[in-house]
SEVEXNU-64137 format. One line per field, with one value per atom (N, C-alpha, C): residue number from 1; atom name; x, y, z. Coordinates in Angstrom, 1 decimal, decimal comma. Example, Ala and Ser with C-alpha at 12.3 -4.5 7.8 and 13.67 -1.06 7.14 Angstrom:
2
doba: [1 1 1 2 2 2]
minu: [N CA C N CA C]
px: [13,2 12,3 13,2 12,8 13,7 12,9]
py: [-5,7 -4,5 -3,3 -2,2 -1,1 0,0]
pz: [7,8 7,8 7,8 7,1 7,1 7,9]
This chain:
302
doba: [1 1 1 2 2 2 3 3 3 4 4 4 5 5 5 6 6 6 7 7 7 8 8 8 9 9 9 10 10 10 11 11 11 12 12 12 13 13 13 14 14 14 15 15 15 16 16 16 17 17 17 18 18 18 19 19 19 20 20 20 21 21 21 22 22 22 23 23 23 24 24 24 25 25 25 26 26 26 27 27 27 28 28 28 29 29 29 30 30 30 31 31 31 32 32 32 33 33 33 34 34 34 35 35 35 36 36 36 37 37 37 38 38 38 39 39 39 40 40 40 41 41 41 42 42 42 43 43 43 44 44 44 45 45 45 46 46 46 47 47 47 48 48 48 49 49 49 50 50 50 51 51 51 52 52 52 53 53 53 54 54 54 55 55 55 56 56 56 57 57 57 58 58 58 59 59 59 60 60 60 61 61 61 62 62 62 63 63 63 64 64 64 65 65 65 66 66 66 67 67 67 68 68 68 69 69 69 70 70 70 71 71 71 72 72 72 73 73 73 74 74 74 75 75 75 76 76 76 77 77 77 78 78 78 79 79 79 80 80 80 81 81 81 82 82 82 83 83 83 84 84 84 85 85 85 86 86 86 87 87 87 88 88 88 89 89 89 90 90 90 91 91 91 92 92 92 93 93 93 94 94 94 95 95 95 96 96 96 97 97 97 98 98 98 99 99 99 100 100 100 101 101 101 102 102 102 103 103 103 104 104 104 105 105 105 106 106 106 107 107 107 108 108 108 109 109 109 110 110 110 111 111 111 112 112 112 113 113 113 114 114 114 115 115 115 116 116 116 117 117 117 118 118 118 119 119 119 120 120 120 121 121 121 122 122 122 123 123 123 124 124 124 125 125 125 126 126 126 127 127 127 128 128 128 129 129 129 130 130 130 131 131 131 132 132 132 133 133 133 134 134 134 135 135 135 136 136 136 137 137 137 138 138 138 139 139 139 140 140 140 141 141 141 142 142 142 143 143 143 144 144 144 145 145 145 146 146 146 147 147 147 148 148 148 149 149 149 150 150 150 151 151 151 152 152 152 153 153 153 154 154 154 155 155 155 156 156 156 157 157 157 158 158 158 159 159 159 160 160 160 161 161 161 162 162 162 163 163 163 164 164 164 165 165 165 166 166 166 167 167 167 168 168 168 169 169 169 170 170 170 171 171 171 172 172 172 173 173 173 174 174 174 175 175 175 176 176 176 177 177 177 178 178 178 179 179 179 180 180 180 181 181 181 182 182 182 183 183 183 184 184 184 185 185 185 186 186 186 187 187 187 188 188 188 189 189 189 190 190 190 191 191 191 192 192 192 193 193 193 194 194 194 195 195 195 196 196 196 197 197 197 198 198 198 199 199 199 200 200 200 201 201 201 202 202 202 203 203 203 204 204 204 205 205 205 206 206 206 207 207 207 208 208 208 209 209 209 210 210 210 211 211 211 212 212 212 213 213 213 214 214 214 215 215 215 216 216 216 217 217 217 218 218 218 219 219 219 220 220 220 221 221 221 222 222 222 223 223 223 224 224 224 225 225 225 226 226 226 227 227 227 228 228 228 229 229 229 230 230 230 231 231 231 232 232 232 233 233 233 234 234 234 235 235 235 236 236 236 237 237 237 238 238 238 239 239 239 240 240 240 241 241 241 242 242 242 243 243 243 244 244 244 245 245 245 246 246 246 247 247 247 248 248 248 249 249 249 250 250 250 251 251 251 252 252 252 253 253 253 254 254 254 255 255 255 256 256 256 257 257 257 258 258 258 259 259 259 260 260 260 261 261 261 262 262 262 263 263 263 264 264 264 265 265 265 266 266 266 267 267 267 268 268 268 269 269 269 270 270 270 271 271 271 272 272 272 273 273 273 274 274 274 275 275 275 276 276 276 277 277 277 278 278 278 279 279 279 280 280 280 281 281 281 282 282 282 283 283 283 284 284 284 285 285 285 286 286 286 287 287 287 288 288 288 289 289 289 290 290 290 291 291 291 292 292 292 293 293 293 294 294 294 295 295 295 296 296 296 297 297 297 298 298 298 299 299 299 300 300 300 301 301 301 302 302 302]
minu: [N CA C N CA C N CA C N CA C N CA C N CA C N CA C N CA C N CA C N CA C N CA C N CA C N CA C N CA C N CA C N CA C N CA C N CA C N CA C N CA C N CA C N CA C N CA C N CA C N CA C N CA C N CA C N CA C N CA C N CA C N CA C N CA C N CA C N CA C N CA C N CA C N CA C N CA C N CA C N CA C N CA C N CA C N CA C N CA C N CA C N CA C N CA C N CA C N CA C N CA C N CA C N CA C N CA C N CA C N CA C N CA C N CA C N CA C N CA C N CA C N CA C N CA C N CA C N CA C N CA C N CA C N CA C N CA C N CA C N CA C N CA C N CA C N CA C N CA C N CA C N CA C N CA C N CA C N CA C N CA C N CA C N CA C N CA C N CA C N CA C N CA C N CA C N CA C N CA C N CA C N CA C N CA C N CA C N CA C N CA C N CA C N CA C N CA C N CA C N CA C N CA C N CA C N CA C N CA C N CA C N CA C N CA C N CA C N CA C N CA C N CA C N CA C N CA C N CA C N CA C N CA C N CA C N CA C N CA C N CA C N CA C N CA C N CA C N CA C N CA C N CA C N CA C N CA C N CA C N CA C N CA C N CA C N CA C N CA C N CA C N CA C N CA C N CA C N CA C N CA C N CA C N CA C N CA C N CA C N CA C N CA C N CA C N CA C N CA C N CA C N CA C N CA C N CA C N CA C N CA C N CA C N CA C N CA C N CA C N CA C N CA C N CA C N CA C N CA C N CA C N CA C N CA C N CA C N CA C N CA C N CA C N CA C N CA C N CA C N CA C N CA C N CA C N CA C N CA C N CA C N CA C N CA C N CA C N CA C N CA C N CA C N CA C N CA C N CA C N CA C N CA C N CA C N CA C N CA C N CA C N CA C N CA C N CA C N CA C N CA C N CA C N CA C N CA C N CA C N CA C N CA C N CA C N CA C N CA C N CA C N CA C N CA C N CA C N CA C N CA C N CA C N CA C N CA C N CA C N CA C N CA C N CA C N CA C N CA C N CA C N CA C N CA C N CA C N CA C N CA C N CA C N CA C N CA C N CA C N CA C N CA C N CA C N CA C N CA C N CA C N CA C N CA C N CA C N CA C N CA C N CA C N CA C N CA C N CA C N CA C N CA C N CA C N CA C N CA C N CA C N CA C N CA C N CA C N CA C N CA C N CA C N CA C N CA C N CA C N CA C N CA C N CA C N CA C N CA C N CA C N CA C N CA C N CA C N CA C N CA C N CA C N CA C N CA C N CA C N CA C N CA C N CA C N CA C N CA C N CA C N CA C N CA C N CA C N CA C N CA C N CA C N CA C N CA C N CA C N CA C N CA C N CA C N CA C N CA C N CA C N CA C N CA C]
px: [110,4 109,5 109,9 108,9 109,4 109,6 110,6 110,9 109,9 109,1 108,2 108,6 109,9 110,4 110,2 110,6 110,3 108,9 107,9 106,5 106,0 106,8 106,4 107,2 107,9 108,9 108,1 106,8 106,2 105,4 105,4 104,7 105,4 104,8 105,3 105,2 106,4 106,5 105,4 104,8 103,9 104,5 103,8 104,2 104,2 103,2 103,2 104,4 104,9 105,9 107,2 107,5 108,7 108,6 107,4 107,1 107,4 107,1 107,4 108,9 109,7 111,1 111,4 110,9 111,4 110,9 110,2 109,7 109,0 108,0 107,4 107,0 106,5 106,2 107,3 108,4 109,7 110,1 110,1 110,7 109,9 108,4 107,6 108,0 108,4 108,7 110,0 110,9 112,3 112,1 111,1 110,9 110,4 109,5 109,0 110,0 110,9 112,0 113,1 113,3 114,0 113,4 112,3 111,6 111,5 111,2 111,3 112,6 113,7 115,1 115,1 114,6 114,6 114,0 113,0 112,2 112,9 113,3 114,0 115,3 115,9 117,3 117,4 116,0 116,0 115,0 115,1 113,9 113,1 111,7 110,8 110,8 110,5 110,3 111,7 112,0 113,3 112,9 113,9 113,6 112,8 111,5 110,8 111,5 112,2 112,9 113,9 114,5 115,3 114,8 113,6 112,8 112,4 111,8 111,4 112,5 113,5 114,8 115,3 115,6 116,0 115,2 113,9 112,8 112,9 113,0 113,3 114,3 115,5 116,8 116,9 116,4 116,6 115,7 114,4 113,6 114,1 114,6 115,2 116,4 117,2 118,3 117,9 116,9 116,3 115,9 115,0 114,5 115,5 116,5 117,6 118,3 118,5 119,0 118,0 116,8 115,9 115,8 115,9 116,0 117,3 118,6 119,6 119,6 118,8 118,5 117,6 116,7 115,9 116,8 117,7 118,7 119,5 120,1 121,0 120,5 119,3 118,6 117,6 117,4 116,5 116,4 117,6 117,8 117,1 117,4 116,8 115,3 115,0 113,6 112,7 113,2 112,5 112,1 112,9 112,8 112,1 111,8 111,1 109,6 108,6 107,3 106,8 107,6 107,5 107,6 108,7 109,3 109,0 108,6 108,7 107,9 107,0 105,9 106,4 107,7 108,3 108,5 108,7 108,8 109,9 111,2 112,2 112,1 111,7 111,4 110,3 109,2 108,3 108,5 109,8 110,1 109,2 108,6 108,0 108,9 110,1 111,2 112,4 113,2 114,5 115,7 116,7 117,7 118,3 118,5 119,2 118,4 117,0 116,3 116,0 115,9 116,0 117,1 118,4 119,7 119,6 119,3 119,3 118,5 117,3 116,3 116,9 117,6 118,1 119,3 120,1 121,1 120,6 119,6 119,1 118,5 117,7 117,1 118,0 118,9 120,1 120,8 121,3 122,2 121,2 120,0 119,0 119,1 118,7 118,6 119,9 121,0 122,3 122,6 122,3 122,6 121,7 120,6 119,6 120,0 120,7 121,2 122,5 123,2 124,5 124,5 123,5 123,3 122,4 121,3 120,2 120,2 121,1 121,2 122,4 123,2 124,5 125,5 126,6 127,6 127,6 127,5 127,6 126,4 125,3 124,2 124,2 124,5 124,7 125,7 126,9 127,9 127,5 127,0 126,3 125,2 124,3 123,6 123,9 124,9 125,5 126,3 126,9 127,4 126,4 125,5 124,2 123,7 123,7 123,1 124,1 125,2 126,3 126,4 126,3 126,3 125,2 124,0 122,7 122,9 122,9 123,0 124,1 125,3 126,5 126,9 127,4 128,2 127,0 125,8 124,8 124,3 123,7 123,1 124,1 125,0 126,0 127,0 127,2 128,2 127,7 127,2 127,0 125,7 124,6 123,5 123,8 124,8 125,1 126,3 126,9 128,2 128,1 127,1 127,2 125,8 125,3 124,0 124,0 124,9 124,9 124,6 124,1 124,1 123,2 122,1 121,0 121,7 122,5 123,0 124,1 125,0 126,1 125,5 124,6 124,0 123,0 122,5 121,5 121,8 123,2 123,7 123,1 123,1 122,7 121,1 120,3 118,8 118,7 119,6 119,3 119,7 120,3 120,8 119,6 118,5 117,7 117,5 117,0 117,0 118,2 119,4 120,8 120,8 120,4 120,4 119,4 118,2 117,3 117,7 118,6 119,2 120,4 121,2 122,3 121,7 120,7 120,2 119,8 119,4 119,2 120,3 121,2 122,3 123,5 123,7 125,0 126,1 125,5 126,5 126,0 127,0 126,4 126,5 125,3 125,1 124,6 124,5 124,1 122,7 121,8 120,5 120,3 121,1 121,2 121,6 122,7 123,2 122,4 121,6 120,6 119,5 119,1 118,0 118,4 119,6 120,3 120,5 120,9 121,1 119,7 118,6 117,4 117,0 117,2 116,8 117,6 119,0 120,2 119,8 119,4 118,9 117,6 116,7 115,5 115,3 116,4 116,4 116,5 117,5 117,4 116,3 115,6 114,4 113,2 113,3 112,2 112,3 113,7 113,9 114,1 114,3 114,5 113,1 112,1 110,8 110,3 110,6 110,0 111,1 112,2 113,1 112,7 112,3 111,6 110,6 109,7 108,5 108,9 110,0 110,5 111,7 111,9 113,1 113,3 112,4 112,5 112,9 112,2 112,6 114,1 114,6 115,9 117,0 116,5 117,3 117,4 116,4 116,3 117,2 117,3 118,2 119,7 120,0 121,1 121,7 120,6 120,8 120,7 122,1 122,4 121,7 120,3 119,7 119,9 119,7 120,1 119,1 117,9 117,1 117,6 118,2 118,6 119,9 120,8 122,1 122,1 121,2 121,3 119,8 118,9 117,8 116,6 115,6 114,3 114,7 115,0 115,1 116,2 117,4 118,3 118,0 117,4 116,9 116,0 115,1 114,1 114,8 115,8 116,5 117,0 117,6 118,4 117,2 116,1 115,0 114,6 114,6 114,2 115,5 116,6 117,8 117,7 117,7 117,8 116,5 115,4 114,4 114,4 115,1 115,5 116,5 117,4 118,4 117,8 116,6 115,9 115,4 114,7 113,8 114,8 115,9 116,9 117,3 117,9 118,2 117,3 115,9 114,9 114,7 115,3 115,3 116,3 117,3 118,4 118,1 117,2 116,7 116,2 115,3 114,7 116,0 116,8 117,9 118,8 119,0 119,9 119,3 118,0 117,1 116,6 116,8 116,4 114,8 114,3 112,8 112,4 111,1 110,3 109,5 108,6 107,7 106,8 106,3 105,5 106,1 107,2 108,1 108,4 108,9 109,1 108,1 106,9 105,7 105,6 105,4 105,1 106,1 107,4 108,4 108,3 108,0 107,9 106,8 105,5 104,3 104,5 105,4 105,5 106,6 107,5 108,6 107,9 107,1 106,6 105,6 105,0 104,4 105,4 106,4 107,6 107,9 108,3 108,7 107,7 106,5 105,4 105,4 105,6 105,6 107,0 108,0 109,5 109,4 108,6 108,6 107,6 106,5 105,5 106,2 106,9 107,7 108,5 109,1 109,9 109,3 108,1 107,2 106,4 106,0 105,1 105,6 106,7 107,4 106,4 105,4 104,4 103,6 103,3 102,3 103,0 102,4 103,0 102,6 101,8 101,4 102,0 102,7 103,5 104,6 105,3 106,4 106,1 105,0 104,5 103,9 103,0 102,3 103,5 104,5 105,9 106,5 106,5 107,0 106,1 104,8 103,8 103,9 104,0 104,1 105,3 106,4 107,6 107,5 107,0 106,8 106,0 104,8 103,9 104,6 105,6 106,5 107,1 107,9 108,7 108,2 107,0 106,3 105,7 105,2 104,5 105,4 106,6 107,8 108,3 108,7 108,9 107,8 106,8 105,4 105,5 105,6 105,8 106,8 108,0 109,1 109,0 108,3 107,6 107,0 105,8 104,8 105,4 106,5 107,0 107,9 108,6 109,7 109,0 107,7 107,0 106,2 105,9 105,4 106,3 107,4 108,5 109,0 108,9 109,0 108,0 106,7 105,8 105,8 106,2 106,5 107,4 108,6 110,0 109,3]
py: [29,0 29,9 31,4 32,1 33,6 34,4 35,4 36,3 37,3 37,6 38,4 39,9 39,9 41,1 42,3 42,3 43,5 44,0 43,1 43,6 43,9 43,9 44,1 45,3 46,0 47,0 48,0 48,3 49,5 48,8 47,7 47,1 47,4 47,9 48,4 47,1 46,8 45,7 46,1 44,8 44,9 44,2 44,4 43,6 42,0 41,6 40,2 39,7 40,5 40,4 40,2 41,1 40,9 39,6 39,3 38,1 36,9 36,9 35,9 35,7 36,7 36,5 36,0 36,2 35,5 34,1 33,5 32,0 31,7 32,6 32,6 31,3 30,2 29,1 28,2 28,4 27,5 28,0 29,4 30,1 29,6 29,5 28,9 27,7 26,5 25,2 25,5 26,3 26,6 27,1 27,9 28,6 27,6 26,7 25,7 24,7 24,3 23,6 24,3 25,6 26,5 26,7 26,9 27,2 26,0 24,8 23,7 23,4 23,7 23,5 24,4 25,7 26,6 25,9 25,4 24,9 23,4 22,8 21,5 21,6 22,7 23,2 23,2 23,3 23,5 22,9 22,6 22,0 23,2 23,1 24,2 25,1 26,3 27,2 28,1 28,4 29,3 30,4 31,4 32,8 33,5 34,1 34,4 35,5 36,3 37,5 36,9 35,8 34,9 34,3 33,7 33,2 34,1 35,4 36,3 36,9 37,2 37,8 36,8 35,6 34,5 34,3 34,3 34,0 35,0 36,2 37,4 37,4 37,1 37,1 35,7 34,7 33,4 33,7 34,1 34,3 35,3 36,5 37,4 36,9 36,2 35,6 34,6 33,7 32,8 33,3 34,5 35,5 35,8 36,3 37,0 35,9 34,7 33,6 33,3 33,3 33,0 34,1 35,4 36,5 36,3 36,0 35,8 34,7 33,6 32,5 32,9 33,9 34,3 35,2 36,0 36,8 36,0 35,0 34,2 33,3 32,7 31,9 32,3 33,7 34,2 33,9 33,7 33,1 31,8 30,9 29,6 29,5 30,3 30,5 30,9 31,8 32,1 31,2 30,1 28,9 27,8 27,9 26,6 26,8 26,1 26,3 26,5 25,8 26,1 27,4 28,2 29,5 30,4 30,4 31,6 32,8 32,4 33,5 34,2 34,0 34,8 36,1 37,0 38,5 38,9 38,3 38,8 38,2 37,1 36,8 37,6 37,8 38,8 40,2 40,7 42,1 43,0 42,3 43,0 43,7 43,1 43,6 43,6 44,5 44,5 43,8 43,2 42,6 43,5 44,5 45,4 45,8 45,9 46,1 44,9 43,8 42,5 42,3 42,5 42,5 43,4 44,6 45,7 45,0 44,6 43,9 42,9 41,9 40,7 41,2 42,1 42,6 43,3 44,2 45,0 43,9 43,0 42,1 41,0 40,7 39,7 40,5 41,7 42,6 42,7 43,1 43,1 41,8 40,8 39,4 38,8 39,2 38,8 39,6 41,1 42,0 41,7 41,4 41,0 39,8 38,8 37,8 38,1 38,6 39,2 39,9 40,8 41,8 41,5 40,9 40,4 38,9 38,0 36,6 36,1 35,8 35,7 35,5 35,5 35,6 34,3 33,1 31,8 31,7 31,9 31,7 32,7 33,9 34,9 34,5 33,7 33,3 31,9 31,0 29,9 30,3 31,4 31,7 32,4 33,1 33,7 32,7 31,7 30,6 29,8 29,6 28,9 29,7 31,1 31,8 31,9 32,0 31,8 30,7 29,5 28,3 28,1 28,5 28,3 29,2 30,6 31,5 31,6 31,0 31,3 29,8 29,0 27,7 26,9 26,6 25,8 26,3 27,7 28,3 28,6 29,0 29,7 28,4 27,5 26,3 25,0 24,5 23,2 22,7 23,5 23,2 22,9 23,6 23,5 22,5 22,1 21,2 19,9 19,3 18,0 17,5 16,3 15,6 15,3 15,5 15,3 16,9 17,8 19,1 19,2 18,5 18,7 17,8 17,0 16,1 17,2 17,7 18,6 19,8 20,4 21,7 21,6 20,3 20,2 20,6 20,9 21,3 22,7 23,3 24,9 24,8 24,0 23,9 23,1 22,4 21,5 22,3 23,5 24,4 25,0 25,3 26,1 25,5 24,1 23,6 24,0 23,6 23,8 25,4 26,3 27,6 28,0 27,4 27,6 27,2 26,1 25,5 26,3 26,7 27,6 28,9 29,5 30,8 30,7 29,6 29,4 29,1 28,0 27,5 28,2 28,9 29,5 28,4 27,2 26,0 24,9 24,3 23,3 21,9 21,2 19,9 18,7 17,6 16,6 16,7 17,2 17,3 18,1 19,3 20,1 19,4 18,6 17,8 16,9 16,2 15,2 15,9 17,0 17,6 18,1 18,5 18,9 17,6 16,6 15,4 14,8 14,9 14,3 15,3 16,4 17,4 17,3 16,8 16,6 15,4 14,5 13,0 13,4 13,8 14,2 14,9 15,8 16,6 16,0 15,0 14,4 13,7 12,8 12,1 13,2 14,2 15,3 15,9 16,2 17,2 16,2 15,1 14,2 13,7 13,8 13,5 14,5 15,8 17,0 17,0 16,6 16,6 15,5 14,4 13,4 14,2 14,8 15,3 16,5 17,2 18,4 17,9 16,7 16,4 16,9 17,1 17,8 19,2 20,0 21,3 21,4 20,5 20,6 20,4 19,3 19,1 20,3 20,8 22,1 23,2 23,4 24,5 24,0 22,7 22,1 22,2 21,8 21,6 20,3 19,7 18,2 17,5 17,8 17,0 15,6 14,8 13,2 12,5 13,0 12,2 12,4 13,6 14,0 13,3 13,3 12,7 11,1 10,5 9,2 8,3 9,1 8,6 8,2 7,9 7,8 6,7 5,5 4,4 4,4 5,0 5,2 6,1 7,2 8,2 7,6 6,9 6,1 5,2 4,6 3,7 4,5 5,7 6,6 7,1 7,2 7,9 7,0 5,6 4,5 4,2 4,3 4,1 5,3 6,6 7,6 7,6 7,3 7,3 6,1 5,0 4,0 4,6 5,1 5,9 6,9 7,6 8,6 8,0 6,9 6,1 5,6 5,2 4,7 6,0 7,0 8,2 8,8 8,8 9,3 8,5 7,3 6,5 7,1 7,5 7,9 8,9 10,1 10,9 10,0 8,9 8,0 7,3 6,6 5,9 6,7 7,9 8,6 9,4 9,1 9,7 11,1 11,6 13,0 13,1 11,9 12,1 10,7 10,5 9,3 8,7 7,9 6,7 7,7 8,8 9,4 9,8 10,4 10,5 9,4 8,2 7,2 6,6 6,3 5,9 6,8 8,1 9,1 9,0 9,0 8,8 7,5 6,4 5,3 5,2 5,8 5,8 6,8 7,9 8,7 8,1 7,4 6,7 5,7 4,7 3,9 4,5 5,7 6,4 6,8 7,4 7,7 6,6 5,4 4,2 3,8 3,8 3,3 4,0 5,3 6,1 5,8 5,8 5,4 4,2 3,2 1,8 2,0 2,6 2,7 3,5 4,4 5,1 4,2 3,2 2,2 1,1 1,0 -0,3 0,2 1,5 2,1 3,2 3,0 4,2 4,9 4,0 4,6 5,7 5,7 6,6 8,0 8,9 10,1 11,1 10,8 11,6 11,2 10,2 9,6 10,6 11,0 11,9 13,2 13,8 14,9 14,7 13,6 12,8 12,6 12,0 11,8 13,1 14,1 15,3 16,0 16,0 16,7 15,9 14,6 13,7 14,2 14,3 14,5 15,9 16,9 18,2 18,0 17,2 17,0 16,3 15,2 14,3 15,2 16,3 17,1 17,7 18,4 19,2 18,7 17,5 16,7 16,0 15,6 15,1 16,0 17,2 18,3 18,6 18,6 19,0 17,9 16,7 15,5 15,6 16,0 16,3 17,1 18,3 19,4 18,9 18,1 17,6 16,5 15,6 14,5 15,3 16,3 17,0 17,6 18,2 18,6 17,7 16,4 15,4 14,8 14,7 14,0 15,0 16,3 17,2 17,3 17,0 16,9 15,6 14,6 13,3 13,5 14,2 14,5 15,3]
pz: [49,4 49,9 49,5 48,9 48,5 49,7 49,5 50,6 50,7 51,7 51,7 52,3 52,7 53,6 52,7 51,5 50,7 50,5 50,7 50,7 51,9 52,9 54,4 55,1 54,3 55,0 55,7 55,2 55,9 57,0 57,3 58,5 59,8 60,8 62,2 62,9 63,8 64,5 65,9 66,1 67,3 68,5 69,8 70,9 70,6 69,8 69,4 68,7 67,7 66,9 67,7 68,6 69,6 70,6 71,0 71,8 71,1 69,9 68,8 68,7 68,7 68,6 69,9 71,1 72,1 72,4 71,6 71,7 73,0 73,3 74,6 75,1 74,3 74,7 75,1 74,3 74,7 76,0 76,3 77,4 78,4 78,4 79,4 80,2 79,1 79,6 80,2 79,6 80,2 81,7 81,9 83,1 84,4 83,6 84,6 85,3 84,4 84,9 85,9 85,4 86,2 87,6 87,7 88,9 89,8 89,2 90,0 90,6 89,8 90,3 91,6 91,6 92,7 94,0 93,7 95,1 95,4 94,5 94,9 95,5 95,5 95,9 97,4 97,8 99,6 100,1 101,4 102,2 102,5 102,5 102,8 101,6 101,8 100,6 100,4 99,2 98,9 99,1 99,4 99,6 98,4 98,7 97,4 96,5 97,0 96,5 95,2 95,8 94,9 93,8 94,1 93,1 92,0 92,4 91,5 90,7 91,5 90,5 89,7 90,2 89,3 88,0 88,2 87,2 86,2 86,5 85,7 84,9 85,4 85,0 84,0 84,3 83,4 82,3 82,4 81,4 80,4 80,8 79,7 79,0 79,7 79,2 78,0 78,4 77,5 76,3 76,4 75,3 74,5 75,2 74,4 73,4 74,0 73,1 72,0 72,1 71,2 70,2 70,4 69,7 68,7 69,3 68,7 67,6 67,9 67,1 65,9 66,0 65,0 63,9 64,6 63,6 62,7 63,6 62,7 61,8 62,1 61,2 60,2 60,1 59,3 57,8 57,4 55,9 55,6 56,6 56,5 56,9 57,8 58,3 57,1 56,2 55,0 54,1 54,1 53,2 53,8 55,1 55,7 56,0 55,7 55,8 57,5 58,3 59,7 60,4 59,5 60,2 59,2 57,9 57,1 57,5 58,4 59,0 60,2 60,6 61,7 61,1 62,3 62,1 61,2 61,3 60,5 59,0 58,7 57,2 56,6 57,3 56,9 56,8 57,4 57,4 58,2 59,3 60,4 61,2 61,5 62,3 61,7 61,7 61,0 61,8 61,0 61,8 62,9 62,7 63,6 64,8 64,7 65,6 66,6 65,9 66,7 67,5 66,8 67,5 68,8 68,5 69,8 70,8 70,4 71,5 72,2 71,3 72,1 72,9 72,6 73,4 74,7 74,6 75,7 76,6 76,3 77,4 77,8 77,0 77,6 78,7 78,3 79,6 80,7 80,5 81,8 82,5 81,8 82,4 83,2 82,4 83,0 84,2 84,1 84,9 86,4 86,1 87,2 88,1 87,4 88,1 88,9 88,1 88,8 90,0 89,9 91,1 92,2 91,6 92,6 93,0 92,4 92,6 93,1 92,3 92,6 91,3 91,2 90,1 89,5 90,4 89,8 88,7 89,1 88,3 87,0 87,4 86,1 85,2 85,5 84,8 84,1 84,7 83,8 82,9 83,5 82,2 81,2 81,3 80,1 79,2 79,8 79,2 78,1 78,9 78,4 77,1 77,2 76,3 75,0 75,3 74,3 73,6 74,5 74,0 72,9 73,3 72,3 71,0 71,3 70,4 69,5 69,9 69,0 68,7 69,6 69,4 68,8 69,1 68,5 67,2 67,3 66,3 64,9 65,2 64,2 63,7 64,5 64,1 64,1 65,4 65,5 64,6 64,5 63,8 62,3 61,7 60,3 60,1 61,3 61,1 61,4 62,2 62,4 62,6 62,3 62,6 64,2 65,0 66,3 66,9 66,3 66,6 67,8 67,7 68,9 70,3 70,0 71,2 71,9 71,2 71,8 72,1 71,4 71,8 73,0 73,3 74,0 75,6 75,7 77,2 77,5 76,5 76,7 77,1 76,5 76,6 78,0 78,3 79,6 80,8 80,7 81,9 82,9 82,5 83,5 84,8 84,9 86,2 87,2 86,4 87,2 87,6 86,6 87,0 88,1 88,1 89,2 90,4 90,4 91,7 92,2 91,4 91,9 92,2 91,8 92,1 93,7 94,4 95,5 96,4 95,9 96,8 96,5 95,3 95,0 94,9 94,6 94,3 93,5 92,9 91,9 92,7 92,7 93,5 92,9 93,2 92,7 92,1 92,9 92,4 91,3 91,2 90,2 88,8 88,9 87,8 87,2 88,2 87,8 86,9 87,5 86,7 85,2 85,3 84,0 83,0 83,6 82,7 82,3 83,0 82,4 81,3 81,2 80,0 79,0 79,3 78,3 77,5 78,2 77,4 77,0 77,3 76,9 75,3 75,3 74,2 72,9 72,5 71,3 70,7 71,5 71,2 70,9 71,7 71,5 70,3 69,9 68,8 67,5 67,5 66,4 65,8 66,7 66,5 65,3 65,8 64,8 63,7 63,8 62,6 61,4 61,9 60,9 60,3 60,9 60,3 59,3 59,7 58,9 58,1 57,7 57,1 55,6 54,9 53,6 53,7 54,7 55,0 55,4 56,3 56,6 55,7 54,9 53,7 52,7 52,4 51,4 51,9 53,2 53,8 54,1 53,8 54,1 55,6 56,4 57,8 58,2 58,5 58,6 59,9 59,9 61,1 60,8 61,9 61,7 60,6 60,4 59,6 58,1 57,9 56,6 56,2 57,2 57,0 57,1 58,0 58,4 57,9 57,4 57,1 58,4 58,1 59,1 59,9 59,5 60,3 61,3 60,9 61,9 63,0 62,5 63,7 64,4 64,2 64,8 65,8 65,5 66,4 67,5 66,9 68,1 69,1 68,5 69,4 70,5 70,1 70,9 72,1 71,5 72,5 73,5 72,9 73,8 75,0 74,5 75,2 76,4 76,1 77,1 78,0 77,6 78,5 79,4 78,9 79,8 80,7 80,5 81,5 82,6 82,2 83,2 84,1 83,4 84,2 85,1 84,8 85,6 86,9 87,0 88,3 89,1 88,7 89,7 90,6 90,5 91,8 92,7 92,5 93,6 94,1 93,6 93,9 95,1 94,8 95,6 96,8 96,9 97,9 97,7 96,5 96,0 95,9 95,6 95,3 96,0 96,2 96,7 95,9 96,2 95,5 94,6 95,0 94,0 92,9 92,9 91,6 91,0 91,5 90,8 90,0 90,8 90,0 88,8 89,0 87,9 87,0 87,1 86,1 85,4 86,0 85,2 84,3 84,7 83,8 82,8 83,0 81,8 80,9 81,6 80,8 79,9 80,1 79,5 78,3 78,5 77,4 76,5 76,8 75,9 75,0 75,7 75,2 74,1 74,5 73,7 72,2 72,5 71,2 70,3 71,1 70,4 69,6 70,4 69,6 68,5 68,7 67,4 66,4 66,5 65,5 64,6 65,4 64,8 63,9 64,6 64,1 62,9 63,0 61,9 61,2 60,4 59,8 58,7 58,3 57,4 57,9 59,2 59,9 60,1 59,3 59,2 60,3 61,0 62,2 63,4 63,3 64,6 65,3 64,2 64,6 65,5 64,9 65,7 66,9 66,9 68,4 69,2 69,0 69,8 70,3 69,4 69,8 70,8 70,5 71,4 72,7 72,7 74,0 74,8 74,2 74,7 75,5 74,9 75,6 76,8 76,9 78,0 79,0 78,5 79,3 80,4 79,7 80,6 81,6 81,1 82,2 83,1 83,0 83,9 84,9 84,2 85,1 86,2 85,8 86,8 87,7 87,3 88,1 89,3 89,0 89,9 90,6 90,3 91,1 92,5 92,0 93,0 94,0 93,3 94,4 95,3 94,8 95,5 96,5 96,3 97,2 98,4 98,3 99,2 100,1 99,4 100,3 101,3 100,6 101,4 102,8 102,4 103,4 104,6 104,1 105,1 106,0 105,3 106,1 107,1 106,7 107,7 108,6]
């Protein structure tokens, strides 16, 4: 893909360009899981000032990590059809401007958490930011086909951060929410990686479909999906959630398993990977919403 930066040097960045750097849609899903973590952390309603301040801090820190990802990946972004229209490859925003922007919103986000929420949440958020922007993006992504598995810890942190924002402690419920997203991440992302295999191969990023092929990746997607369904039962087994959650989680899990099995059975269907990817996003959103509904239903019964 030809570099368009030289032809776009006179373009002035817009608010939309900066929002693109922040990966707003991804951050919105992150914030849903973080906010649900806040509400699940306590019976009744959590202190609203903590919810607001924690939401601002986590959102800004997540956006900062996304900006750093854009800066570090701009070379390969320029060569991939999925990403070559981003602001940095197109020259709408310079690397220096993006870096300053990322640092500023990151400092504000971590500072908001440290001053307005608690030091535990600020520290964990900073570690997640560094884990994603530096450890995953700069090293793991290019070093191993297990990149998304190991690096998934940073992406799984938001509900844990939301929980600690309210309780100032790491508890079993928070770890279970973390574990659900940690196990969800590989089948979610590998479905996209199958669809974009040629692009990842072109830029020498060793995603699993590139290094081990489609069939092996599809088996891994199925195995991780089975594990995910098992893991999602645990909140019910430990009394964290009730029957509403259990039924919802099982229905969603069967849907995810259907897509994973179909991907293995029908490798010639070129639309299935993106359908699976799309379902996985809806799966996580709905699962966390059901967790919240179930939580307050249990409180009402009590």
